[in-house]
N, CA, C and O atoms as a CHARMM CRD file, in Angstrom:
* protein
*
  280
    1    1 MET  N    105.86200 110.26700 133.35400 PROA 1      0.00000
    2    1 MET  CA   105.21700 108.99000 133.33700 PROA 1      0.00000
    3    1 MET  C    106.25500 107.92500 133.50600 PROA 1      0.00000
    4    1 MET  O    107.41900 108.08700 133.13900 PROA 1      0.00000
    5    2 ARG  N    105.81400 106.84500 134.06300 PROA 2      0.00000
    6    2 ARG  CA   106.63100 105.59800 134.25900 PROA 2      0.00000
    7    2 ARG  C    106.46000 104.85200 132.95200 PROA 2      0.00000
    8    2 ARG  O    105.35000 104.65400 132.45800 PROA 2      0.00000
    9    3 VAL  N    107.61800 104.43800 132.39800 PROA 3      0.00000
   10    3 VAL  CA   107.70800 103.70700 131.17100 PROA 3      0.00000
   11    3 VAL  C    108.64200 102.63000 131.28100 PROA 3      0.00000
   12    3 VAL  O    109.77300 102.92400 131.67100 PROA 3      0.00000
   13    4 MET  N    108.35900 101.33200 130.98500 PROA 4      0.00000
   14    4 MET  CA   109.19300 100.26000 130.86000 PROA 4      0.00000
   15    4 MET  C    109.77600 100.08100 129.67300 PROA 4      0.00000
   16    4 MET  O    109.03200  99.95300 128.70100 PROA 4      0.00000
   17    5 ILE  N    111.03100 100.03900 129.50900 PROA 5      0.00000
   18    5 ILE  CA   111.75400  99.81700 128.18900 PROA 5      0.00000
   19    5 ILE  C    112.30700  98.50400 128.11600 PROA 5      0.00000
   20    5 ILE  O    113.11200  98.15500 128.98000 PROA 5      0.00000
   21    6 ARG  N    111.95600  97.68400 127.13200 PROA 6      0.00000
   22    6 ARG  CA   112.55700  96.32100 127.05600 PROA 6      0.00000
   23    6 ARG  C    113.00900  96.00600 125.58500 PROA 6      0.00000
   24    6 ARG  O    112.56000  96.62700 124.62100 PROA 6      0.00000
   25    7 LYS  N    113.82800  95.10700 125.49600 PROA 7      0.00000
   26    7 LYS  CA   114.29700  94.58100 124.17000 PROA 7      0.00000
   27    7 LYS  C    113.89200  93.20700 123.85600 PROA 7      0.00000
   28    7 LYS  O    114.03000  92.30400 124.68200 PROA 7      0.00000
   29    8 SER  N    113.37000  93.00800 122.62600 PROA 8      0.00000
   30    8 SER  CA   113.02900  91.70600 122.24900 PROA 8      0.00000
   31    8 SER  C    113.68000  91.40100 120.83400 PROA 8      0.00000
   32    8 SER  O    113.20100  91.89900 119.81600 PROA 8      0.00000
   33    9 GLY  N    114.66100  90.66100 120.80600 PROA 9      0.00000
   34    9 GLY  CA   115.46700  90.54000 119.64200 PROA 9      0.00000
   35    9 GLY  C    116.24300  91.79700 119.37700 PROA 9      0.00000
   36    9 GLY  O    117.03900  92.22300 120.21500 PROA 9      0.00000
   37   10 ASN  N    116.01900  92.42900 118.17300 PROA 10     0.00000
   38   10 ASN  CA   116.68200  93.64800 117.91300 PROA 10     0.00000
   39   10 ASN  C    115.60200  94.92200 118.03400 PROA 10     0.00000
   40   10 ASN  O    115.95600  96.05100 117.69300 PROA 10     0.00000
   41   11 GLU  N    114.46800  94.69400 118.46700 PROA 11     0.00000
   42   11 GLU  CA   113.45600  95.69000 118.66500 PROA 11     0.00000
   43   11 GLU  C    113.30100  96.08000 120.10800 PROA 11     0.00000
   44   11 GLU  O    113.21600  95.24000 121.00400 PROA 11     0.00000
   45   12 LEU  N    113.26500  97.43900 120.31800 PROA 12     0.00000
   46   12 LEU  CA   112.99000  98.12100 121.45500 PROA 12     0.00000
   47   12 LEU  C    111.44200  98.39400 121.65000 PROA 12     0.00000
   48   12 LEU  O    110.75800  98.73900 120.68600 PROA 12     0.00000
   49   13 SER  N    110.93800  98.24400 122.83000 PROA 13     0.00000
   50   13 SER  CA   109.52100  98.65500 122.97500 PROA 13     0.00000
   51   13 SER  C    109.32600  99.34900 124.27700 PROA 13     0.00000
   52   13 SER  O    110.12800  99.16900 125.19300 PROA 13     0.00000
   53   14 ALA  N    108.27900 100.14800 124.40000 PROA 14     0.00000
   54   14 ALA  CA   107.99500 100.88700 125.66900 PROA 14     0.00000
   55   14 ALA  C    106.54800 100.46900 126.10200 PROA 14     0.00000
   56   14 ALA  O    105.61600 100.43400 125.29800 PROA 14     0.00000
   57   15 TYR  N    106.43300 100.17600 127.34500 PROA 15     0.00000
   58   15 TYR  CA   105.17400  99.84100 127.93000 PROA 15     0.00000
   59   15 TYR  C    104.79800 100.88100 129.03700 PROA 15     0.00000
   60   15 TYR  O    105.55900 101.08100 129.98400 PROA 15     0.00000
   61   16 VAL  N    103.64200 101.52000 128.90000 PROA 16     0.00000
   62   16 VAL  CA   103.00300 102.33000 129.91000 PROA 16     0.00000
   63   16 VAL  C    101.91400 101.75900 130.64800 PROA 16     0.00000
   64   16 VAL  O    100.79400 101.69200 130.14200 PROA 16     0.00000
   65   17 ALA  N    102.16500 101.32400 131.85300 PROA 17     0.00000
   66   17 ALA  CA   101.16200 100.58700 132.54500 PROA 17     0.00000
   67   17 ALA  C     99.81100 101.36800 132.73000 PROA 17     0.00000
   68   17 ALA  O     98.72500 100.81700 132.54800 PROA 17     0.00000
   69   18 LYS  N     99.94000 102.66600 133.09800 PROA 18     0.00000
   70   18 LYS  CA    98.67500 103.43800 133.38400 PROA 18     0.00000
   71   18 LYS  C     97.84400 103.48800 132.18700 PROA 18     0.00000
   72   18 LYS  O     96.62800 103.61800 132.32600 PROA 18     0.00000
   73   19 LYS  N     98.38000 103.39700 130.99400 PROA 19     0.00000
   74   19 LYS  CA    97.58900 103.34900 129.75500 PROA 19     0.00000
   75   19 LYS  C     97.30000 102.01000 129.16200 PROA 19     0.00000
   76   19 LYS  O     96.55100 101.86600 128.19600 PROA 19     0.00000
   77   20 ASP  N     97.93400 101.00500 129.78900 PROA 20     0.00000
   78   20 ASP  CA    97.91000  99.65700 129.19100 PROA 20     0.00000
   79   20 ASP  C     98.38400  99.59200 127.75900 PROA 20     0.00000
   80   20 ASP  O     97.84300  98.86500 126.92600 PROA 20     0.00000
   81   21 LEU  N     99.44800 100.40400 127.49200 PROA 21     0.00000
   82   21 LEU  CA    99.95000 100.53400 126.16300 PROA 21     0.00000
   83   21 LEU  C    101.36900 100.05500 126.02300 PROA 21     0.00000
   84   21 LEU  O    102.24400 100.43300 126.80100 PROA 21     0.00000
   85   22 GLU  N    101.60100  99.21100 125.01700 PROA 22     0.00000
   86   22 GLU  CA   102.85400  98.73200 124.60200 PROA 22     0.00000
   87   22 GLU  C    103.08100  98.89900 123.16400 PROA 22     0.00000
   88   22 GLU  O    102.33700  98.31600 122.37500 PROA 22     0.00000
   89   23 GLU  N    104.09700  99.68600 122.72500 PROA 23     0.00000
   90   23 GLU  CA   104.37800 100.12800 121.41400 PROA 23     0.00000
   91   23 GLU  C    105.86300  99.91600 121.06200 PROA 23     0.00000
   92   23 GLU  O    106.75900 100.16200 121.87000 PROA 23     0.00000
   93   24 PRO  N    106.06600  99.48200 119.90800 PROA 24     0.00000
   94   24 PRO  CA   107.61700  99.39600 119.49200 PROA 24     0.00000
   95   24 PRO  C    108.21000 100.94000 119.35100 PROA 24     0.00000
   96   24 PRO  O    107.49200 101.86800 118.97800 PROA 24     0.00000
   97   25 ILE  N    109.43500 101.07900 119.65200 PROA 25     0.00000
   98   25 ILE  CA   110.18400 102.27900 119.43400 PROA 25     0.00000
   99   25 ILE  C    110.62800 102.33700 118.00500 PROA 25     0.00000
  100   25 ILE  O    111.41800 101.46200 117.65200 PROA 25     0.00000
  101   26 VAL  N    110.25000 103.22000 117.13800 PROA 26     0.00000
  102   26 VAL  CA   110.45700 103.21600 115.73800 PROA 26     0.00000
  103   26 VAL  C    111.56200 104.27400 115.38100 PROA 26     0.00000
  104   26 VAL  O    112.15100 104.15400 114.30600 PROA 26     0.00000
  105   27 ALA  N    111.86500 105.29000 116.22200 PROA 27     0.00000
  106   27 ALA  CA   112.94800 106.24600 115.79900 PROA 27     0.00000
  107   27 ALA  C    113.37000 106.74300 117.20100 PROA 27     0.00000
  108   27 ALA  O    112.67000 106.79300 118.21200 PROA 27     0.00000
  109   28 MET  N    114.78700 107.13500 117.03000 PROA 28     0.00000
  110   28 MET  CA   115.38400 107.71200 118.32900 PROA 28     0.00000
  111   28 MET  C    116.27700 108.81400 117.93300 PROA 28     0.00000
  112   28 MET  O    116.97100 108.71400 116.92100 PROA 28     0.00000
  113   29 GLU  N    116.29200 109.92200 118.72700 PROA 29     0.00000
  114   29 GLU  CA   117.22800 110.97100 118.45200 PROA 29     0.00000
  115   29 GLU  C    118.69400 110.57300 118.54900 PROA 29     0.00000
  116   29 GLU  O    119.52300 110.93800 117.71600 PROA 29     0.00000
  117   30 LYS  N    118.97100 109.83200 119.57200 PROA 30     0.00000
  118   30 LYS  CA   120.44600 109.38700 119.74400 PROA 30     0.00000
  119   30 LYS  C    120.52300 107.86400 119.56400 PROA 30     0.00000
  120   30 LYS  O    119.54400 107.16800 119.83200 PROA 30     0.00000
  121   31 PRO  N    121.63100 107.35500 119.13100 PROA 31     0.00000
  122   31 PRO  CA   121.71700 105.97600 118.85300 PROA 31     0.00000
  123   31 PRO  C    121.47800 105.12000 120.15000 PROA 31     0.00000
  124   31 PRO  O    120.92000 104.02500 120.07400 PROA 31     0.00000
  125   32 GLY  N    121.88200 105.61000 121.26300 PROA 32     0.00000
  126   32 GLY  CA   121.84600 104.77300 122.53000 PROA 32     0.00000
  127   32 GLY  C    120.61200 104.88000 123.15800 PROA 32     0.00000
  128   32 GLY  O    120.46100 104.34900 124.25800 PROA 32     0.00000
  129   33 LEU  N    119.58900 105.56600 122.55500 PROA 33     0.00000
  130   33 LEU  CA   118.24600 105.84600 123.15300 PROA 33     0.00000
  131   33 LEU  C    118.16200 106.85600 124.33100 PROA 33     0.00000
  132   33 LEU  O    117.21700 107.64300 124.38400 PROA 33     0.00000
  133   34 TRP  N    119.14400 106.84400 125.28100 PROA 34     0.00000
  134   34 TRP  CA   119.12400 107.73100 126.44900 PROA 34     0.00000
  135   34 TRP  C    119.48600 109.13000 126.21200 PROA 34     0.00000
  136   34 TRP  O    120.46000 109.44100 125.52700 PROA 34     0.00000
  137   35 GLY  N    118.70700 109.97500 126.77400 PROA 35     0.00000
  138   35 GLY  CA   119.12500 111.52100 126.73600 PROA 35     0.00000
  139   35 GLY  C    118.45500 112.28500 125.50800 PROA 35     0.00000
  140   35 GLY  O    118.76500 113.44800 125.24700 PROA 35     0.00000
  141   36 GLY  N    117.58300 111.61400 124.82100 PROA 36     0.00000
  142   36 GLY  CA   116.95000 112.21100 123.67700 PROA 36     0.00000
  143   36 GLY  C    115.63000 111.92200 123.57500 PROA 36     0.00000
  144   36 GLY  O    115.09500 111.45900 124.58200 PROA 36     0.00000
  145   37 TRP  N    114.86600 112.11000 122.43500 PROA 37     0.00000
  146   37 TRP  CA   113.53100 111.66500 122.23900 PROA 37     0.00000
  147   37 TRP  C    113.49600 110.21800 121.54200 PROA 37     0.00000
  148   37 TRP  O    114.41800 109.79300 120.84500 PROA 37     0.00000
  149   38 ALA  N    112.32600 109.52400 121.81800 PROA 38     0.00000
  150   38 ALA  CA   112.22600 108.33100 121.27600 PROA 38     0.00000
  151   38 ALA  C    110.71300 108.39400 120.68200 PROA 38     0.00000
  152   38 ALA  O    109.82600 108.90700 121.36400 PROA 38     0.00000
  153   39 ASP  N    110.45900 107.89100 119.47200 PROA 39     0.00000
  154   39 ASP  CA   109.13900 107.93500 118.77200 PROA 39     0.00000
  155   39 ASP  C    108.53900 106.51400 118.89100 PROA 39     0.00000
  156   39 ASP  O    109.26600 105.56000 118.61400 PROA 39     0.00000
  157   40 LEU  N    107.30800 106.31600 119.26900 PROA 40     0.00000
  158   40 LEU  CA   106.66300 105.08200 119.37400 PROA 40     0.00000
  159   40 LEU  C    105.87600 104.98200 118.10600 PROA 40     0.00000
  160   40 LEU  O    105.72500 105.95100 117.36100 PROA 40     0.00000
  161   41 SER  N    105.34000 103.71500 117.85400 PROA 41     0.00000
  162   41 SER  CA   104.67000 103.47500 116.51100 PROA 41     0.00000
  163   41 SER  C    103.31000 104.10800 116.47200 PROA 41     0.00000
  164   41 SER  O    102.73100 104.34000 115.41100 PROA 41     0.00000
  165   42 ASN  N    102.79900 104.38900 117.69800 PROA 42     0.00000
  166   42 ASN  CA   101.43900 105.04000 117.79800 PROA 42     0.00000
  167   42 ASN  C    101.50000 106.57200 117.57000 PROA 42     0.00000
  168   42 ASN  O    100.46600 107.23900 117.53400 PROA 42     0.00000
  169   43 GLY  N    102.73800 107.12300 117.41600 PROA 43     0.00000
  170   43 GLY  CA   102.85500 108.62100 117.16700 PROA 43     0.00000
  171   43 GLY  C    103.41900 109.33700 118.34100 PROA 43     0.00000
  172   43 GLY  O    103.87600 110.47200 118.21100 PROA 43     0.00000
  173   44 TRP  N    103.40200 108.68700 119.53700 PROA 44     0.00000
  174   44 TRP  CA   103.88900 109.38000 120.66200 PROA 44     0.00000
  175   44 TRP  C    105.38200 109.62000 120.63200 PROA 44     0.00000
  176   44 TRP  O    106.12300 108.76700 120.14400 PROA 44     0.00000
  177   45 ARG  N    105.86200 110.77300 121.14700 PROA 45     0.00000
  178   45 ARG  CA   107.23700 111.12000 121.21500 PROA 45     0.00000
  179   45 ARG  C    107.48900 111.22300 122.71600 PROA 45     0.00000
  180   45 ARG  O    106.78200 111.95000 123.41500 PROA 45     0.00000
  181   46 LEU  N    108.50500 110.49000 123.22100 PROA 46     0.00000
  182   46 LEU  CA   108.92000 110.50700 124.73600 PROA 46     0.00000
  183   46 LEU  C    110.19900 111.09200 124.83300 PROA 46     0.00000
  184   46 LEU  O    111.07700 110.71500 124.05700 PROA 46     0.00000
  185   47 GLU  N    110.44500 112.02200 125.73600 PROA 47     0.00000
  186   47 GLU  CA   111.78200 112.39300 126.24100 PROA 47     0.00000
  187   47 GLU  C    112.34600 111.44800 127.28300 PROA 47     0.00000
  188   47 GLU  O    111.86300 111.30600 128.40600 PROA 47     0.00000
  189   48 MET  N    113.41800 110.80900 126.81100 PROA 48     0.00000
  190   48 MET  CA   114.04700 109.84200 127.59500 PROA 48     0.00000
  191   48 MET  C    115.14800 110.38700 128.58500 PROA 48     0.00000
  192   48 MET  O    115.89000 111.28400 128.18600 PROA 48     0.00000
  193   49 PRO  N    115.27900 109.89600 129.82200 PROA 49     0.00000
  194   49 PRO  CA   116.23900 110.43500 130.77800 PROA 49     0.00000
  195   49 PRO  C    117.74300 110.03000 130.25100 PROA 49     0.00000
  196   49 PRO  O    117.96900 109.15400 129.41600 PROA 49     0.00000
  197   50 GLU  N    118.64000 110.77500 130.85300 PROA 50     0.00000
  198   50 GLU  CA   120.11400 110.48500 130.60800 PROA 50     0.00000
  199   50 GLU  C    120.35900 109.23600 131.38700 PROA 50     0.00000
  200   50 GLU  O    120.00500 109.12200 132.56000 PROA 50     0.00000
  201   51 MET  N    121.01500 108.23300 130.66500 PROA 51     0.00000
  202   51 MET  CA   121.43900 107.05100 131.33100 PROA 51     0.00000
  203   51 MET  C    122.81900 106.52200 130.61500 PROA 51     0.00000
  204   51 MET  O    123.19200 107.00800 129.54800 PROA 51     0.00000
  205   52 ALA  N    123.47900 105.57700 131.23000 PROA 52     0.00000
  206   52 ALA  CA   124.62600 105.00000 130.60300 PROA 52     0.00000
  207   52 ALA  C    124.24900 104.23000 129.39000 PROA 52     0.00000
  208   52 ALA  O    123.16800 103.64200 129.40500 PROA 52     0.00000
  209   53 PRO  N    124.95300 104.16800 128.42000 PROA 53     0.00000
  210   53 PRO  CA   124.69000 103.55100 127.14700 PROA 53     0.00000
  211   53 PRO  C    124.45900 102.07600 127.28100 PROA 53     0.00000
  212   53 PRO  O    123.71400 101.44400 126.53200 PROA 53     0.00000
  213   54 ASP  N    125.17700 101.53200 128.33200 PROA 54     0.00000
  214   54 ASP  CA   125.16700 100.11100 128.59800 PROA 54     0.00000
  215   54 ASP  C    123.99400  99.70600 129.70100 PROA 54     0.00000
  216   54 ASP  O    124.02800  98.62600 130.29000 PROA 54     0.00000
  217   55 THR  N    123.09100 100.56500 129.88500 PROA 55     0.00000
  218   55 THR  CA   121.99500 100.20300 130.90600 PROA 55     0.00000
  219   55 THR  C    121.33800  98.95000 130.45500 PROA 55     0.00000
  220   55 THR  O    120.95700  98.78300 129.29700 PROA 55     0.00000
  221   56 ARG  N    121.20900  98.01700 131.46900 PROA 56     0.00000
  222   56 ARG  CA   120.57500  96.75600 131.23400 PROA 56     0.00000
  223   56 ARG  C    119.02600  97.01200 131.08600 PROA 56     0.00000
  224   56 ARG  O    118.41500  97.87200 131.72100 PROA 56     0.00000
  225   57 LEU  N    118.46500  96.14200 130.15300 PROA 57     0.00000
  226   57 LEU  CA   117.05900  96.17800 129.94900 PROA 57     0.00000
  227   57 LEU  C    116.46900  94.84000 130.29300 PROA 57     0.00000
  228   57 LEU  O    117.15100  93.82800 130.12600 PROA 57     0.00000
  229   58 PRO  N    115.18300  94.76500 130.78700 PROA 58     0.00000
  230   58 PRO  CA   114.15000  95.81900 130.86000 PROA 58     0.00000
  231   58 PRO  C    114.50600  96.77500 132.05000 PROA 58     0.00000
  232   58 PRO  O    115.22300  96.36700 132.96300 PROA 58     0.00000
  233   59 ILE  N    114.02900  97.98100 132.03600 PROA 59     0.00000
  234   59 ILE  CA   114.23000  98.92800 133.03500 PROA 59     0.00000
  235   59 ILE  C    112.85100  99.92300 132.98300 PROA 59     0.00000
  236   59 ILE  O    112.24000 100.21300 131.95400 PROA 59     0.00000
  237   60 THR  N    112.57900 100.29000 134.11500 PROA 60     0.00000
  238   60 THR  CA   111.46600 101.26800 134.24200 PROA 60     0.00000
  239   60 THR  C    112.05200 102.68100 134.55000 PROA 60     0.00000
  240   60 THR  O    112.81400 102.83700 135.50400 PROA 60     0.00000
  241   61 VAL  N    111.73300 103.57600 133.83700 PROA 61     0.00000
  242   61 VAL  CA   112.24500 105.00100 133.90400 PROA 61     0.00000
  243   61 VAL  C    111.07600 106.04900 133.91200 PROA 61     0.00000
  244   61 VAL  O    109.93900 105.72500 133.57100 PROA 61     0.00000
  245   62 ASN  N    111.37300 107.20100 134.27700 PROA 62     0.00000
  246   62 ASN  CA   110.55000 108.30300 134.16500 PROA 62     0.00000
  247   62 ASN  C    110.77800 109.05700 132.81100 PROA 62     0.00000
  248   62 ASN  O    111.86600 109.58500 132.58100 PROA 62     0.00000
  249   63 ALA  N    109.74100 109.10100 131.91500 PROA 63     0.00000
  250   63 ALA  CA   109.94900 109.65400 130.67300 PROA 63     0.00000
  251   63 ALA  C    108.86100 110.75300 130.57900 PROA 63     0.00000
  252   63 ALA  O    107.86900 110.67500 131.30500 PROA 63     0.00000
  253   64 ARG  N    109.01900 111.77600 129.70400 PROA 64     0.00000
  254   64 ARG  CA   107.96200 112.79400 129.55100 PROA 64     0.00000
  255   64 ARG  C    107.48700 112.65500 128.18600 PROA 64     0.00000
  256   64 ARG  O    108.28700 112.49600 127.26400 PROA 64     0.00000
  257   65 ARG  N    106.18500 112.70700 127.99600 PROA 65     0.00000
  258   65 ARG  CA   105.52600 112.66500 126.72700 PROA 65     0.00000
  259   65 ARG  C    105.59200 114.02900 126.08600 PROA 65     0.00000
  260   65 ARG  O    105.12200 115.00000 126.67900 PROA 65     0.00000
  261   66 LEU  N    106.17300 114.14600 124.86200 PROA 66     0.00000
  262   66 LEU  CA   106.37500 115.41200 124.22700 PROA 66     0.00000
  263   66 LEU  C    105.26300 115.69900 123.20300 PROA 66     0.00000
  264   66 LEU  O    104.93100 116.85200 122.92800 PROA 66     0.00000
  265   67 SER  N    104.69200 114.60200 122.64200 PROA 67     0.00000
  266   67 SER  CA   103.62800 114.78500 121.65700 PROA 67     0.00000
  267   67 SER  C    102.70000 113.51100 121.66600 PROA 67     0.00000
  268   67 SER  O    103.12100 112.45800 122.14500 PROA 67     0.00000
  269   68 THR  N    101.56500 113.60300 121.18800 PROA 68     0.00000
  270   68 THR  CA   100.65700 112.41300 121.22400 PROA 68     0.00000
  271   68 THR  C    100.47400 111.88400 119.69400 PROA 68     0.00000
  272   68 THR  O     99.69100 110.96200 119.46800 PROA 68     0.00000
  273   69 GLY  N    101.14100 112.43000 118.77000 PROA 69     0.00000
  274   69 GLY  CA   101.12100 112.08400 117.41600 PROA 69     0.00000
  275   69 GLY  C     99.87300 112.53900 116.66800 PROA 69     0.00000
  276   69 GLY  O     99.60500 111.98600 115.60100 PROA 69     0.00000
  277   70 GLU  N     99.11400 113.47500 117.13000 PROA 70     0.00000
  278   70 GLU  CA    97.95000 114.03600 116.53600 PROA 70     0.00000
  279   70 GLU  C     98.37300 115.22100 115.67400 PROA 70     0.00000
  280   70 GLU  O     97.52800 115.86900 115.05700 PROA 70     0.00000
């Protein structure tokens, strides 16, 4: 799914346009976000693509939803 990642202050958030969903990212597998999973505050877990640690935000990426938090 297409996900826009953006940063506001020190907080990262993910926006999924098809679901009209924007949630803060509350946990990450890797400190740089890219190449591991990211948990959203609604319970979703997304698999993030491999990218350079210094990738500029906001950016739209293809991420895979691993779980729905149920």
